[in-house]
Structures are given as structure tokens and as C-alpha cells.
C-alpha positions, 0 to 999 in steps of 0.5 A, spaced: 479 477 454 474 481 458 474 483 464 468 481 468 464 485 473 466 481 479 473 483 477 472 490 476 468 491 483 473 488 487 479 493 483 475 499 486 473 494 491 482 495 493 482 502 490 477 505 496 481 500 502 488 502 500 485 510 499 482 510 506 489 506 509 493 512 505 489 518 508 491 514 514 497 512 514 501 518 509 501 523 515 506 520 519 513 521 516 516 514 517 511 511 511 512 513 504 509 509 500 501 505 501 500 502 494 497 493 490 501 489 489 500 482 489 498 478 482 490 480 479 488 473 483 492 475 491 493 482 491 494 485 497 497 492 500 503 494 500 505 500 506 513 502 503 516 505 510 522 509 511 524 504 518 521 498 521 519 499 529 514 498 533 511 504 532 511 503 526 507 497 526 502 498 530 500 504 525 499 498 520 492 494 520 494 487 519 488 487 514 484 493 512 477 490 507 479 484 507 485 486 503 492 483 508 497 490 508 504 488 508 510 492 511 516 493 505 522 497 508 525 501 503 529 505 507 529 514 504 526 515 498 530 519 493 528 523 487 534 521 482 537 527 476 535 526 471 540 523 465 542 527 461 
């Protein structure tokens, strides 16, 4: 099924919102990553943090450009060794 122009505009819009939020938040060492999550009809911006604290919560807005922002605590992310 082909995507409509509205779908493409929505995708571009949430991508722009995510990039702007990433630029602001990834300077903080407690923020690990920022991504897009949810279903096509209900996408939101996901912020992954190392630890939850009032300081971190103050940095993360509830919404960006009309998109809900959800915080998920993931701890410290470490790369694993490649399997041999």
C-alpha cells in the first residue's frame, strides 16, 4: 500500500522534532539516546536515560511539536564483544 503525502509529512515532522530534542538533550551525560517509538498511527518520541532523577525529568519536555515524549530508564548502555 502506497503512503500518502500526509504520511510523508508526518514522518518528516516527527523526525525534525526528534532531531531538535536530540540536539538539546544528548549534551547531558544522563541521556543515552533519543528515538521514535509507537505505531504508525500513534508515534511518540522516546528518550532513553541512564538514571531517573528530578534533574533529568526537568530537562525532558512532555511534548515536542505536538508529539508525546516518553522517558525510559535503561541504565548504562555498553557495547558487547562481537561473537566469534
